[in-house]
N, C-alpha and C positions, 0 to 999 in steps of 0.2 A: 504493500500500499504506500502510495506516495503521499507525503505530507506536503500540502501547499505551503509555498513560501509567504511569509506575512510581510508585506512592504514596510520598510523602515519609515518611521515617522519622525519629523523634526519638531522638537519642542521649542517654541518661540518664548523666550523669557520676557515677562511683563514685570517692569520694575515698580508698577504702581503700589502693590502691597508693601514692598520694602520701604518705599518713600513715605508711605503713610505711617508705617511703623516707627520710622526715623523721626517724623514730625511729631507723633505723639510723645516720643521720648524727649525731644527738644522741649515741648511743652511742659513736661513734667519737671525738667531741670530749671526752666525758666520760672517756674512757680517758686523755686527757692529764693531767688533774690527778690521776686515780687512780694513774697510773704514778709521777708525782712524789711523791704521798703515800707510795707503797709504798717508793720510794727513800729519802725522808726517815725512814721508820720504821726502816730497817736501818742508818742512819748518824747517827742523832740523837746529838748531843754527842760525836762522835768526837774532836773537837779538844781535848776535856778529858783525853784519854788520852796527850797529848804536851805537852811543855814549849813555851811558858811557862805553859800552864794547869795541867798535871799537878801541879807542885810546890805550886801555890797550892791547888788542891782538895784535895790530900792533907793539907794542914794544916788547912784551914778546913771541910771537909765534916763532920767529927765536931762541930765547934762549931755549925755551922748546924742540924744535926739536933736539937740540944738547946735551940735557941732558938726563940722564937715569931715566926712570919713577920710582918714589918712592924714588929717592936718595935724600941726604940732600940738594944738589943743587937745584933739582926740587922743593922740598917742599919750599925751600927759595923763589923761583920764585912765587909760589902760594901765599905766604905771601905777596909779593909786588903787587900782582894783586888783592888784597882784594876787592877794589871798584868795579872793573869790574866783578869779580867772584860772589860777593854778589848779584849783579843785574842779572847776568846770571842764578844762582841757583834759584833765586826767580821767574824767568819767564820760567823755563824749567823743567817740571816734570820728565824728564828722569834722573835727577840727585837726589841721595838720600837726598842731602842737601835741596831739595825743600820742604820736609815735616819735621815737627817738631819731628816726630818719625822715620825719615829716611827711610831705606829700607822697614821697616814694613808699611809705609804709601803709598807704591807704588802699582800700578795696574800691571797686566800682560803685558799690552801694554807698560807702563813705563819700565818695566824690559826688554822687548825685545829691545826697542830703546836704553836702557842703555848698554846692552851687545854688541849690534852692534856698538855703539859709541865707546866702549872699543876696540873692534877689529880694527875698522877703525883708531883709535888713534895710535895703535902700528905701523901702516903703516907711521906714521908721524915722528917716531923716528928712528934714524939710528940703534939702537939696540933694537927696539920695539919687545915685546914678550907677546902675549895673555897669554900663560902659566904662565909667571911671573906675569903679571898683575892680573890675577885672584887670585893668592895666596896673593898678596898685598891688593886687594880690600877686600878680605874676612876678614882680620884683620881690615882694615881701617874702614869698615862699619858695622862690627859685623854680617856679613852674616852667617846665620845658616848652619849647615852641610847639611841639606836637600836641602835648596835653592842652596847652593853651588854645590851640585851634579847635580841639575837641570841645572844650568848655564853651567857647564862642559859638561853635556849631549847634551845640545843644541849646544854649540860650536863644539863638536865632530861630531854632526850629519850634521852640515853644513861644516865641514872640515875647521874649522877656526884656529885650533891649530897649532901653529909652532911645529915641531918635532912630530906631531901626529903619532902614530903607524898605519901602513898601514891596518892591520886588515884582510887581505886576509886569507881565511881558506883552509886547506889542510888536507887530511887523509894520514898519514904515512903508509908504507906497512904493519906495524904491527898492524894497526887499530886505532892508537892513533891520536886524532884530534890535528892538529897544527894550529897556528895563526901567521901570519907574524908580527913581532914587529919593523920592520925596519922603522925608522921615515919618515913621509911624508915630502918631501922637494920641491915638485913641483905639479902642478895641476894633472897631471897623476899618481902621487904616489911617486915612487922613481926609481932610476937607479938600474940595476942589478937584480939578482934573489931575490925571496922572501926568508925570513929567519925567524926561530923561535929560538931566543937565549936562550929560557928557556929549550931546549931539553937537557936531562941528558948527552947525549954523546956529548955535544958541539952544536953549532949552526947548525940546520938541514936546508938546502936550497932545494928550488924547483923552477923550472923555471917559469917565468911570462908567462901567457896565451897569 
């Protein structure tokens, strides 16, 4: 009896299942820093509500609010706050001073909380400016150019920058790409038309959508 030959079949690999499995695993791992960020968000600066920090911040918070960040007056207040600040830095890893090697000892979670803290702090000063603060902090903490760009990119992404360019794009009738560089001064962007001030023939404007 002759056994008929069974034709060979080619199994075509479909990567969909493996990709989805990988995506699920990434989601699980992303949950770890997300969970920590949520935890940080609800207990940020709680050490300031108890001594030895409380008494210090009760005295100096009003003074700091009326001073310009990074000014000689501001830095003088920080010197007078040493006891409270030393305790605060020792218990809050979102401050570079928490680590013996400063910024280099921080995690990405620490860095996110740090940047958010800087942004929120500008809202407590009459002349607060994250744009100015980022420049001061770069020198103060020896932030590398690469990390500095990442911090700026993050602030720009979340639209935390005072004076941030609008960024709306437009194509000039000649085919040249334009970008609005009018500073953002409100949640919806800015008043009036879009404008690209880098246009060779002077500022070119186009109506807002």
